ROMIFI-15163 format. One line per field, with one value per residue: residue in three letters; z, x, y of N, C-alpha, C in turn. Coordinates in nm, 3 decimals, decimal comma, m for minus. Each point is the difference from the previous one (the first is absolute). Last residue first. Layout:
BEGIN
type c(ALA|...) .
n.z c(Z|...) .
n.x c(X|...) .
n.y c(Y|...) .
ca.z c(Z|...) .
ca.x c(X|...) .
ca.y c(Y|...) .
c.z c(Z|...) .
c.x c(X|...) .
c.y c(Y|...) .
% end
This chain:
BEGIN
type c(TYR|GLU|PRO|VAL|TYR|ILE|GLN|ASP|TYR|LYS|ALA|TYR|PRO|TYR|PRO|VAL|GLY|TRP|THR|LYS|ALA|TYR|PHE|ALA|PHE|GLY|LYS|LYS|THR|ILE|ASP|PHE|LEU|TYR|ASP|VAL|ASP|LYS|ALA|PHE|ALA|ASP|LYS|LEU|ALA|GLN|ARG|CYS|TYR|MET|ALA|MET|PRO|VAL|VAL|ARG|GLY|ASP|GLU|ASN|ASP|TYR|THR|THR|HIS|TRP|GLN|ALA|TYR|PRO|GLY|ALA|CYS|ILE|ALA|THR|LEU|TYR|SER|SER|MET|LYS|PRO|THR|SER|GLU|PHE|VAL|TRP|HIS|LYS|MET|GLY|GLU|VAL|ALA|GLY|ASN|GLU|LEU|THR|GLY|ALA|GLU|THR|GLU|ARG|GLY|GLU|LEU|ALA|THR|GLU|SER|LYS|ILE|PRO|MET|ASN|SER|THR|VAL|ILE|TRP|SER|GLU|PRO|ALA|ASP|VAL|THR|PHE|ASP|PHE|VAL|ALA|LYS|LEU|ASP|PRO|GLN|ASP|PHE|VAL|ALA|TYR|VAL|ARG|ARG|ALA|ASP|PRO|VAL|GLU|PHE|GLN|THR|TYR|LEU|TYR|VAL|ASN|GLY|ASP|SER|PRO|ASP|VAL|SER|ARG|HIS|LEU|GLY|GLU|GLY|THR|ASN|SER|TYR|GLN|CYS|ASN|ALA|VAL|VAL|GLU|VAL|THR|ASN|HIS|GLU|LEU|LEU|ASN|ALA|LEU|GLU|ILE|ARG|SER|ASP|ALA|PHE|VAL|LYS|SER|VAL|ASP|LEU|ASP|THR|GLY|ASN|LEU|VAL|VAL|SER|GLU|VAL|SER|ASN|ALA|ILE|LEU|ASP|LEU|PHE|SER|ALA|SER|GLY|ALA|LYS|ALA|ASP|PHE|GLU|ILE|LYS|THR|ARG|SER|THR|PHE|ASP|ARG|GLY|GLY|LYS|GLY|LEU|ASP|LEU|ALA|VAL|ASP|TYR|HIS|ILE|PRO|MET|GLN|ILE|ALA|ASP|PHE|ARG|GLU|GLN|ALA|GLU|VAL|ARG|THR|LEU|ASN|ALA|GLY|PRO|MET) .
n.z c(0,110|0,196|0,432|0,334|0,335|0,322|0,391|0,402|0,448|0,399|0,213|m0,333|m0,315|m0,234|m0,111|m0,258|m0,286|m0,471|m0,146|0,332|0,138|m0,314|m0,025|0,331|m0,040|m0,287|0,143|0,233|m0,241|m0,151|0,305|0,098|m0,314|m0,003|0,293|m0,114|m0,317|0,072|0,161|m0,288|m0,155|0,290|0,067|m0,268|0,086|0,333|m0,083|0,136|0,220|0,347|0,313|0,427|0,377|0,224|0,342|0,070|m0,081|m0,419|m0,407|0,037|0,040|m0,044|0,040|m0,037|m0,161|m0,291|m0,165|m0,274|m0,026|0,009|0,030|m0,131|m0,031|m0,108|m0,023|m0,195|m0,274|m0,214|0,240|0,176|0,429|0,525|0,365|0,280|0,408|0,208|0,047|0,125|m0,053|0,134|m0,111|m0,031|m0,130|m0,321|m0,438|m0,551|m0,466|m0,435|m0,043|0,246|0,105|m0,025|0,380|0,465|0,472|0,530|0,569|0,492|0,229|m0,205|0,053|m0,085|m0,061|m0,062|m0,179|m0,497|m0,415|m0,467|m0,445|m0,039|0,086|0,219|m0,002|0,121|0,222|0,226|m0,297|m0,010|0,078|0,101|0,017|m0,035|m0,080|m0,209|m0,192|m0,419|m0,498|m0,476|m0,445|m0,328|m0,063|0,145|0,464|0,238|0,207|m0,110|m0,294|m0,469|m0,064|m0,081|m0,434|m0,360|m0,198|0,103|0,377|0,184|0,374|0,210|0,176|m0,032|0,127|m0,102|m0,193|m0,264|m0,472|m0,231|0,214|0,056|0,109|0,009|0,089|0,078|m0,264|m0,488|m0,282|m0,169|0,221|0,494|0,437|0,283|0,407|0,368|0,430|0,367|0,222|0,253|0,134|0,226|0,070|0,068|m0,155|m0,219|m0,402|m0,371|m0,350|m0,308|m0,309|m0,278|m0,436|m0,397|m0,229|0,343|0,518|0,298|0,070|0,190|0,450|0,416|0,492|0,533|0,381|0,265|m0,251|m0,400|m0,187|m0,298|m0,159|m0,240|m0,516|m0,455|m0,340|m0,107|m0,064|0,095|0,165|0,180|0,053|0,099|0,171|0,379|0,394|0,301|m0,105|0,173|0,241|0,229|0,114|m0,066|m0,014|m0,188|m0,139|m0,315|m0,156|m0,406|m0,419|m0,266|0,233|0,555|0,449|0,273|0,002|0,174|0,152|0,134|0,084|0,109|m0,084|m0,081|m0,147|0,049|m0,297|m0,351|m0,433|m0,369|m0,400|m0,250|m0,305|m0,418|m0,333|m0,218|m0,346|m0,429|m0,266|m0,028|0,107|m0,096|0,087|0,015|m0,092|0,046) .
n.x c(2,180|0,115|0,270|0,309|0,321|0,053|0,168|m0,117|0,031|m0,215|m0,238|m0,071|0,149|0,495|0,213|0,073|0,194|0,181|0,429|0,213|m0,212|m0,003|0,388|0,069|m0,215|0,195|0,357|m0,099|m0,095|0,365|0,205|m0,219|0,067|0,418|0,053|m0,202|0,135|0,100|m0,362|m0,338|0,017|m0,157|m0,481|m0,402|m0,374|m0,325|m0,234|0,030|0,116|0,221|0,020|0,093|m0,082|0,153|0,129|0,031|0,093|m0,054|0,187|0,078|0,210|m0,110|0,012|m0,096|m0,084|m0,253|m0,258|m0,368|m0,497|m0,476|m0,494|m0,308|m0,124|m0,292|m0,174|m0,203|m0,106|m0,409|m0,323|0,160|0,144|0,200|0,265|0,030|0,007|0,185|m0,041|m0,060|m0,088|m0,019|0,020|m0,027|0,134|0,013|0,014|0,020|m0,040|0,167|0,032|m0,270|m0,405|m0,340|m0,282|0,032|0,275|0,009|m0,070|m0,001|0,257|0,323|0,445|0,273|0,239|m0,007|0,103|0,238|0,089|m0,148|m0,195|m0,029|0,082|0,118|0,205|m0,018|m0,131|m0,428|m0,482|m0,396|m0,332|m0,009|m0,124|0,038|m0,159|0,006|m0,183|m0,098|m0,194|m0,194|0,111|0,093|m0,358|m0,342|m0,254|m0,143|0,044|0,332|0,266|m0,049|m0,014|0,397|0,147|0,035|0,417|0,386|0,121|0,264|0,252|0,146|0,203|0,171|0,160|0,288|0,201|0,413|0,113|m0,337|m0,286|m0,439|m0,350|m0,403|m0,204|m0,375|m0,145|0,106|0,318|m0,098|m0,200|m0,320|m0,372|m0,450|m0,404|m0,431|m0,209|m0,247|m0,039|m0,195|m0,031|m0,138|m0,031|m0,197|m0,293|m0,367|m0,277|m0,281|0,103|0,353|0,184|0,377|0,262|0,155|m0,360|m0,348|m0,256|m0,357|m0,384|0,071|0,145|m0,222|0,086|0,033|0,148|0,286|0,286|0,096|0,176|0,015|0,179|0,146|0,202|0,307|0,317|0,257|0,177|m0,124|m0,078|m0,385|m0,348|m0,431|m0,349|m0,246|m0,131|0,341|0,523|0,454|0,460|0,247|0,241|0,009|0,169|0,041|0,189|0,068|0,209|0,132|0,081|0,164|0,270|m0,096|m0,087|0,317|0,117|m0,286|m0,051|m0,198|m0,012|m0,198|m0,002|m0,179|m0,046|m0,143|m0,166|m0,412|m0,374|m0,287|0,226|0,267|m0,229|m0,113|0,334|0,098|m0,291|0,070|0,334|m0,021|0,065|m0,091|m0,184|0,068|0,153|m0,072) .
n.y c(m0,066|m0,454|m0,111|0,328|0,323|0,468|0,390|0,406|0,384|0,375|0,351|0,433|0,376|0,169|0,463|0,477|0,349|m0,070|m0,193|m0,268|m0,393|m0,351|m0,272|m0,322|m0,406|m0,318|m0,263|m0,388|m0,386|m0,258|m0,325|m0,422|m0,334|m0,238|m0,368|m0,425|m0,368|m0,475|m0,265|m0,196|m0,451|m0,330|m0,042|m0,152|m0,300|0,158|0,483|0,511|0,533|0,427|0,477|0,430|0,442|0,473|0,434|0,566|0,473|0,248|m0,193|m0,543|m0,497|m0,545|m0,591|m0,576|m0,579|m0,465|m0,511|m0,397|m0,220|m0,230|0,241|0,464|0,568|0,491|0,569|0,541|0,387|0,133|0,282|0,487|0,308|0,192|m0,253|m0,447|m0,370|m0,472|m0,543|m0,563|m0,573|m0,570|m0,568|m0,593|m0,564|m0,438|m0,407|m0,236|m0,215|0,133|0,545|0,412|0,160|m0,362|m0,211|0,241|0,164|0,083|0,122|0,013|0,385|0,376|0,353|0,478|0,531|0,595|0,438|0,110|0,352|0,209|m0,064|m0,520|m0,576|m0,532|m0,558|m0,539|m0,425|m0,084|0,090|0,352|0,483|0,569|0,578|0,592|0,555|0,539|0,533|0,346|0,285|0,098|0,111|m0,375|m0,408|m0,383|m0,129|m0,469|m0,550|m0,417|m0,287|0,137|0,479|0,273|0,158|0,389|0,204|m0,236|m0,324|m0,476|m0,377|m0,518|m0,537|m0,565|m0,557|m0,492|m0,414|m0,118|0,131|0,276|0,418|0,319|0,454|0,418|0,537|0,421|0,429|m0,033|m0,257|m0,466|m0,402|0,023|m0,056|0,119|0,116|0,090|0,314|0,399|0,530|0,487|0,580|0,523|0,599|0,560|0,322|m0,283|m0,293|m0,260|m0,369|m0,321|m0,475|m0,300|m0,273|m0,268|m0,225|m0,088|m0,012|0,142|m0,301|m0,436|m0,012|0,256|0,226|0,174|0,371|0,308|0,303|m0,268|m0,512|m0,493|m0,535|m0,395|m0,061|m0,204|m0,046|0,462|0,548|0,547|0,572|0,384|0,459|0,394|0,450|0,381|0,249|0,269|0,012|m0,193|m0,296|m0,449|m0,529|m0,569|m0,562|m0,543|m0,532|m0,483|m0,531|m0,369|m0,408|m0,361|m0,355|m0,072|0,184|0,336|0,491|0,463|0,557|0,530|0,580|0,524|0,569|0,570|0,570|0,575|0,299|m0,096|m0,102|0,127|0,183|m0,296|m0,303|0,152|m0,004|m0,407|m0,137|0,177|m0,184|m0,525|m0,547|m0,540|m0,518|m0,541|m0,484|m0,557) .
ca.z c(0,006|m0,085|m0,122|0,009|m0,129|m0,004|m0,141|m0,048|m0,152|m0,029|0,110|0,059|0,098|m0,012|0,048|0,091|0,147|0,026|m0,114|m0,036|0,105|m0,003|m0,116|0,016|0,111|m0,060|m0,074|0,086|0,035|m0,108|m0,028|0,107|m0,013|m0,110|0,045|0,088|m0,051|m0,070|0,111|0,036|m0,109|m0,014|0,108|m0,057|m0,113|0,055|0,022|m0,134|0,005|m0,129|m0,016|m0,149|m0,031|m0,072|m0,050|0,033|0,134|0,098|0,010|m0,081|0,082|m0,067|0,035|0,031|0,067|0,048|0,042|0,058|m0,071|0,062|m0,054|0,106|m0,061|0,080|m0,047|0,115|0,055|m0,092|0,016|m0,096|m0,129|m0,095|m0,017|m0,110|m0,085|0,057|m0,056|0,017|m0,012|m0,020|0,080|m0,049|0,081|0,117|0,086|0,126|0,114|0,024|m0,093|m0,035|0,017|m0,124|m0,107|m0,054|m0,139|m0,103|m0,140|m0,047|0,067|0,008|m0,048|0,105|m0,069|0,088|0,145|0,081|0,086|0,128|m0,005|m0,041|0,001|m0,049|0,042|m0,094|m0,062|0,092|0,053|m0,104|0,044|m0,101|0,070|m0,056|0,102|m0,004|0,100|0,119|0,071|0,127|0,074|0,064|m0,092|m0,071|m0,094|0,006|m0,038|0,111|0,118|m0,018|0,011|0,147|0,034|0,044|0,093|m0,087|m0,007|m0,101|m0,057|m0,003|m0,022|0,023|m0,039|0,081|0,049|0,146|0,048|m0,042|m0,058|0,060|m0,091|0,063|m0,098|0,076|0,143|0,048|0,052|m0,111|m0,054|m0,143|m0,046|m0,072|m0,123|m0,042|m0,143|m0,012|m0,102|0,015|m0,072|0,009|m0,057|0,039|0,000|0,117|0,086|0,135|m0,007|0,125|0,006|0,110|0,088|0,071|m0,096|m0,142|m0,059|0,001|m0,062|m0,124|m0,094|m0,088|m0,133|m0,089|m0,056|0,082|0,116|m0,015|0,105|m0,007|0,085|0,102|0,113|0,081|m0,047|0,092|m0,085|0,050|m0,113|0,006|m0,015|m0,079|m0,034|m0,128|m0,095|0,054|0,000|m0,124|0,004|m0,081|0,075|m0,042|0,069|0,002|0,097|0,012|0,067|0,148|0,064|m0,098|m0,106|m0,112|m0,033|0,025|m0,104|0,041|m0,105|0,056|m0,102|0,064|m0,039|0,067|m0,021|m0,005|0,080|0,048|0,109|0,112|0,060|0,074|0,134|0,084|0,041|0,100|0,131|0,070|0,064|m0,097|0,057|0,024|m0,076|0,072|m0,012|0,003) .
ca.x c(m0,021|m0,109|0,000|m0,109|0,015|m0,040|0,017|0,010|0,011|0,093|0,056|m0,078|m0,103|m0,091|0,045|m0,099|m0,010|m0,133|m0,058|0,085|m0,006|m0,123|m0,013|0,086|m0,059|m0,125|0,056|0,040|m0,121|m0,047|0,091|0,000|m0,138|m0,009|0,071|m0,084|m0,031|0,125|0,089|m0,028|0,050|0,140|0,076|0,100|0,072|0,100|m0,051|m0,008|m0,066|m0,011|m0,008|m0,013|0,015|m0,106|0,062|m0,051|0,045|m0,078|0,047|m0,075|0,017|0,057|m0,052|0,091|m0,040|0,121|0,000|0,128|0,110|0,122|0,057|0,003|0,067|0,015|0,066|0,010|0,140|0,078|m0,028|m0,102|0,040|m0,110|m0,030|0,067|m0,090|m0,029|0,094|m0,059|0,087|m0,080|0,036|m0,024|m0,073|0,088|m0,077|0,054|m0,078|0,048|0,005|0,134|0,077|0,039|0,049|m0,105|m0,040|0,082|m0,030|m0,103|m0,024|m0,149|m0,058|m0,039|m0,007|0,004|m0,036|m0,084|0,062|0,053|0,065|m0,089|0,051|m0,114|0,005|0,017|0,137|0,108|0,081|0,073|0,016|m0,002|0,030|m0,009|0,048|m0,037|0,101|m0,051|0,108|m0,061|m0,024|0,111|0,049|0,124|m0,024|0,081|m0,097|m0,088|0,051|0,015|m0,142|m0,015|m0,008|m0,132|m0,056|m0,017|m0,119|0,024|m0,104|0,032|m0,106|0,038|m0,095|m0,039|m0,137|m0,002|0,130|m0,008|0,131|0,062|0,098|0,045|0,043|0,104|m0,052|m0,102|0,066|0,016|0,130|0,022|0,132|0,073|0,058|0,099|m0,018|0,076|m0,035|0,077|m0,054|0,074|m0,041|0,099|0,122|m0,001|0,112|m0,036|m0,098|m0,017|m0,071|m0,092|m0,027|0,112|0,089|m0,013|0,137|0,103|m0,051|m0,041|0,110|m0,031|m0,055|0,038|m0,115|m0,081|m0,044|0,014|m0,061|0,027|m0,070|m0,076|m0,007|m0,126|m0,085|m0,001|m0,023|0,042|0,052|0,136|0,015|0,116|0,019|0,055|m0,119|m0,112|m0,106|m0,071|m0,106|0,020|m0,072|0,039|m0,089|0,033|m0,082|0,033|m0,114|0,038|m0,067|m0,081|0,085|0,016|m0,126|0,007|0,062|0,023|0,017|0,053|m0,004|0,058|m0,030|0,095|m0,047|0,094|0,103|0,089|0,077|m0,090|m0,094|0,087|0,034|m0,111|m0,022|0,103|m0,019|m0,115|0,041|0,018|m0,027|0,104|m0,018|m0,060|0,082|m0,081) .
ca.y c(0,142|0,019|m0,082|m0,099|m0,066|m0,139|m0,030|m0,140|m0,028|m0,104|m0,063|m0,102|0,048|m0,106|m0,138|m0,080|0,053|0,066|0,069|0,110|0,084|0,071|0,083|0,107|0,081|0,062|0,108|0,104|0,063|0,087|0,112|0,094|0,058|0,090|0,118|0,079|0,131|0,061|0,043|0,134|0,089|m0,020|0,053|0,098|m0,072|m0,086|m0,146|m0,061|m0,127|m0,056|m0,140|m0,043|m0,137|m0,068|m0,117|m0,120|m0,049|0,078|0,140|0,104|0,119|0,118|0,133|0,104|0,140|0,066|0,150|0,023|0,063|m0,034|m0,126|m0,107|m0,099|m0,117|m0,124|m0,104|m0,010|m0,090|m0,156|m0,056|m0,031|0,008|0,135|0,067|0,081|0,138|0,114|0,133|0,112|0,128|0,104|0,126|0,103|0,055|0,075|0,046|m0,037|m0,134|m0,106|m0,031|0,124|0,074|m0,079|m0,093|0,035|m0,044|0,030|m0,089|m0,122|m0,019|m0,136|m0,100|m0,126|m0,117|0,035|m0,087|m0,104|0,052|0,124|0,095|0,132|0,093|0,143|0,107|m0,005|0,039|m0,104|m0,071|m0,138|m0,121|m0,124|m0,133|m0,107|m0,147|m0,069|m0,040|m0,062|m0,014|0,124|0,056|0,100|m0,030|0,113|0,114|0,100|0,045|m0,049|m0,141|m0,058|m0,029|m0,150|m0,029|0,099|0,118|0,075|0,102|0,089|0,136|0,094|0,151|0,095|0,100|0,004|m0,041|m0,079|m0,141|m0,019|m0,119|m0,076|m0,113|m0,109|m0,092|m0,048|0,092|0,125|0,110|m0,040|0,010|0,026|m0,105|0,048|m0,108|m0,060|m0,127|m0,100|m0,113|m0,118|m0,124|m0,140|m0,090|0,088|0,091|0,024|0,073|0,105|0,043|0,132|0,004|0,121|0,037|0,074|m0,043|m0,050|0,108|0,130|m0,035|m0,011|m0,126|0,040|m0,102|m0,070|m0,088|0,067|0,142|0,066|0,149|0,099|m0,067|0,100|0,001|m0,121|m0,105|m0,106|m0,144|m0,091|m0,065|m0,148|m0,032|m0,146|m0,032|m0,027|m0,064|0,088|0,023|0,100|0,118|0,122|0,141|0,102|0,137|0,072|0,139|0,089|0,047|0,107|0,073|0,053|m0,078|m0,056|m0,144|m0,056|m0,139|m0,103|m0,126|m0,121|m0,120|m0,140|m0,109|m0,140|m0,112|m0,050|0,090|m0,053|m0,060|0,099|0,086|m0,057|0,001|0,127|0,030|m0,072|0,068|0,129|0,108|0,126|0,094|0,125|0,110|0,113|0,121) .
c.z c(m0,140|m0,003|m0,086|m0,139|m0,013|m0,148|m0,022|m0,146|m0,019|m0,157|m0,023|0,109|0,081|0,104|m0,035|0,016|0,074|0,143|0,028|m0,113|m0,022|0,116|0,006|m0,112|0,015|0,100|m0,071|m0,068|0,093|0,037|m0,103|m0,024|0,118|m0,004|m0,093|0,052|0,100|m0,036|m0,050|0,113|0,056|m0,108|m0,017|0,114|m0,057|m0,109|0,034|0,051|m0,147|0,021|m0,160|m0,004|m0,142|m0,031|m0,067|m0,047|0,037|0,136|0,112|0,027|m0,080|0,093|m0,089|0,039|0,028|0,049|0,047|0,026|0,085|m0,071|0,063|m0,076|0,099|m0,077|0,104|m0,060|0,112|0,041|m0,089|0,012|m0,089|m0,138|m0,102|0,017|m0,112|m0,107|0,046|m0,040|0,009|0,004|m0,046|0,106|m0,067|0,077|0,119|0,091|0,132|0,132|0,049|m0,088|m0,036|0,037|m0,117|m0,135|m0,062|m0,129|m0,092|m0,148|m0,060|0,053|0,023|m0,063|0,089|m0,095|0,091|0,137|0,070|0,080|0,124|m0,014|m0,073|m0,002|m0,060|0,073|m0,100|m0,045|0,083|0,062|m0,103|0,090|m0,100|0,120|m0,067|0,113|m0,010|0,092|0,140|0,092|0,131|0,087|0,073|m0,099|m0,091|m0,096|0,020|m0,049|0,127|0,137|m0,019|0,018|0,155|0,067|0,045|m0,120|m0,106|m0,021|m0,116|m0,068|m0,004|m0,053|0,031|m0,059|0,091|0,048|0,146|0,053|m0,045|m0,079|0,075|m0,100|0,083|m0,097|0,076|0,136|0,050|0,053|m0,117|m0,041|m0,162|m0,028|m0,067|m0,134|m0,018|m0,132|0,024|m0,112|0,008|m0,083|0,035|m0,022|0,039|m0,022|0,110|0,092|0,137|m0,001|0,153|0,023|0,109|0,089|0,074|m0,074|m0,138|m0,078|m0,017|m0,068|m0,137|m0,112|m0,074|m0,138|m0,098|m0,059|0,097|0,115|m0,001|0,112|m0,041|0,072|0,117|0,106|0,075|m0,050|0,090|m0,114|0,074|m0,116|0,020|m0,005|m0,068|m0,021|m0,136|m0,099|0,046|0,017|m0,133|0,021|m0,094|0,079|m0,042|0,076|0,008|0,094|0,019|0,043|0,122|0,047|m0,106|m0,119|m0,131|m0,041|0,016|m0,123|0,065|m0,118|0,068|m0,089|0,117|m0,032|0,065|m0,024|0,137|0,091|0,059|0,117|0,118|0,074|0,085|0,135|0,102|0,056|0,101|0,120|0,074|0,065|m0,113|0,045|0,021|m0,070|0,084|m0,009) .
c.x c(m0,018|m0,048|m0,128|m0,010|m0,107|m0,003|m0,027|0,022|0,019|0,002|0,100|0,071|m0,057|m0,109|m0,105|0,058|m0,117|m0,021|m0,133|m0,060|0,084|m0,009|m0,124|m0,023|0,069|m0,075|m0,116|0,054|0,022|m0,143|m0,069|0,069|m0,033|m0,136|0,006|0,078|m0,060|m0,017|0,130|0,097|m0,018|0,055|0,147|0,098|0,127|0,093|0,122|m0,055|0,003|m0,054|m0,009|0,004|m0,017|0,032|m0,112|0,074|m0,059|0,034|m0,077|0,045|m0,066|0,000|0,062|m0,076|0,125|m0,030|0,151|0,014|0,134|0,120|0,127|0,048|0,026|0,081|0,012|0,053|0,009|0,147|0,087|m0,005|m0,109|0,048|m0,126|m0,021|0,077|m0,084|m0,041|0,101|m0,089|0,094|m0,075|0,047|m0,004|m0,088|0,090|m0,090|0,056|m0,087|0,032|m0,005|0,146|0,069|0,019|0,058|m0,100|m0,049|0,109|m0,042|m0,112|m0,023|m0,145|m0,050|m0,030|m0,023|0,010|m0,003|m0,104|0,059|0,071|0,064|m0,098|0,053|m0,118|0,050|0,029|0,142|0,121|0,081|0,053|0,017|m0,011|0,028|m0,013|0,070|m0,048|0,121|m0,051|0,095|m0,069|m0,017|0,118|0,024|0,135|m0,068|0,057|m0,093|m0,088|0,038|m0,004|m0,141|0,016|m0,018|m0,138|m0,083|m0,011|m0,141|0,055|m0,123|0,051|m0,121|0,025|m0,093|m0,027|m0,146|m0,011|0,131|0,011|0,132|0,050|0,088|0,065|0,035|0,105|m0,060|m0,098|0,075|0,032|0,123|0,008|0,140|0,093|0,051|0,101|m0,026|0,091|m0,036|0,097|m0,058|0,105|m0,036|0,115|0,115|m0,020|0,114|m0,019|m0,105|m0,014|m0,066|m0,103|m0,022|0,116|0,109|m0,035|0,125|0,109|m0,049|m0,055|0,110|m0,006|m0,081|0,056|m0,117|m0,093|m0,064|0,033|m0,084|0,047|m0,096|m0,084|0,015|m0,121|m0,082|0,022|m0,025|0,051|0,028|0,156|0,015|0,125|0,013|0,053|m0,116|m0,129|m0,098|m0,070|m0,114|0,031|m0,076|0,051|m0,095|0,044|m0,104|0,065|m0,110|0,088|m0,062|m0,084|0,077|0,010|m0,134|0,015|0,048|0,038|m0,014|0,061|m0,021|0,072|m0,046|0,104|m0,076|m0,007|0,101|0,102|0,074|m0,082|m0,079|0,087|0,025|m0,124|m0,018|0,097|m0,030|m0,116|0,039|0,007|m0,061|0,111|m0,002|m0,039|0,081) .
c.y c(0,048|0,149|0,044|m0,077|m0,120|m0,044|m0,140|m0,010|m0,148|m0,013|m0,109|m0,072|m0,125|0,010|m0,104|m0,132|m0,070|0,052|0,072|0,087|0,126|0,107|0,078|0,091|0,134|0,091|0,072|0,129|0,116|0,070|0,108|0,133|0,092|0,079|0,119|0,121|0,094|0,144|0,054|0,061|0,144|0,108|0,008|0,049|0,094|m0,060|m0,084|m0,146|m0,067|m0,131|m0,032|m0,150|m0,031|m0,143|m0,095|m0,122|m0,135|m0,049|0,073|0,138|0,120|0,119|0,107|0,125|0,081|0,135|0,045|0,147|0,003|0,059|m0,025|m0,120|m0,116|m0,095|m0,099|m0,136|m0,104|m0,011|m0,079|m0,150|m0,054|m0,018|0,012|0,153|0,066|0,077|0,131|0,103|0,135|0,118|0,121|0,116|0,135|0,099|0,057|0,080|0,038|m0,061|m0,136|m0,116|m0,011|0,131|0,094|m0,055|m0,106|0,034|m0,067|0,028|m0,078|m0,137|m0,002|m0,129|m0,119|m0,123|m0,119|0,045|m0,084|m0,111|0,055|0,130|0,088|0,139|0,079|0,130|0,121|0,003|0,039|m0,119|m0,085|m0,125|m0,119|m0,107|m0,130|m0,075|m0,152|m0,061|m0,022|m0,078|m0,013|0,132|0,081|0,108|0,009|0,109|0,141|0,117|0,048|m0,068|m0,160|m0,061|m0,020|m0,145|m0,034|m0,023|0,113|0,061|0,090|0,079|0,141|0,080|0,144|0,101|0,118|m0,013|m0,059|m0,074|m0,152|m0,025|m0,111|m0,083|m0,113|m0,112|m0,074|m0,029|0,106|0,128|0,094|m0,066|0,014|0,037|m0,114|0,037|m0,109|m0,058|m0,118|m0,106|m0,123|m0,107|m0,110|m0,145|m0,085|0,092|0,098|0,014|0,070|0,128|0,037|0,122|m0,043|0,124|0,059|0,073|m0,039|m0,039|0,107|0,144|m0,020|m0,008|m0,138|0,023|m0,096|m0,073|m0,080|0,074|0,149|0,058|0,135|0,101|m0,059|0,109|0,003|m0,120|m0,131|m0,094|m0,133|m0,082|m0,031|m0,154|m0,003|m0,159|m0,038|m0,011|m0,072|0,099|0,010|0,100|0,119|0,100|0,128|0,089|0,142|0,065|0,144|0,090|0,046|0,127|0,086|0,070|m0,098|m0,086|m0,154|m0,077|m0,133|m0,106|m0,116|m0,111|m0,098|m0,137|m0,096|m0,137|0,068|m0,065|0,103|m0,044|m0,051|0,113|0,091|m0,060|0,012|0,140|0,029|m0,071|0,067|0,124|0,106|0,139|0,091|0,122|0,130|0,122) .
% end
């Protein structure tokens, strides 16, 4: 289901109706099998009282939509990749639970299985209208928001996002469901919580997960901060990648220094990850 594309007129109408600040809580469950994952989204936003708008979402199914405490009839409000929101208040909260589908096309949450060892790797690509394939969202760049992500995933994986990890805990009694891992493997699950993002467009949010090999260092930023840096690649490339990782860190740091000197803007974010993903 490709979903209806947003027109310029619709984007302007929605921008006029929906008022910032906007805040998202997005919870993803990546232990449900190899086809679908569960997406839970809570959005707090302001709007012109009495106005109507819509969320973007491409999903195999929507379990529930709750707007300002009222359960909406999913069959009536969800169609053509949109969730209709009517009779908005000045201050609003909408909660959506959906089953979304992994892609193999680089849209939304891409799932790749390495044929050399059976490892599963996930990564997102949202530019520009594909955050809606992973969570319910006002998916247009000018409706910037703060995002809080949590992820449940196999315990052997790393999970990384735009912001540093706030906490990482085992999910007692929870195991991966059939198909999450290859070759019938089953393992325990963990819960990752990430720090809040700065205000940003939805297409810039990101999640990567899987048994990536990893390397870490830091950068002495021009604003006095020490910025954590990381490199990731799939396990099958670990030995070859290790030969180049020092060079890659070095050239990246030189890039930071060049832009800070040229434009007078130090690297602005809390951390930096460089992830070499398959099938990109």
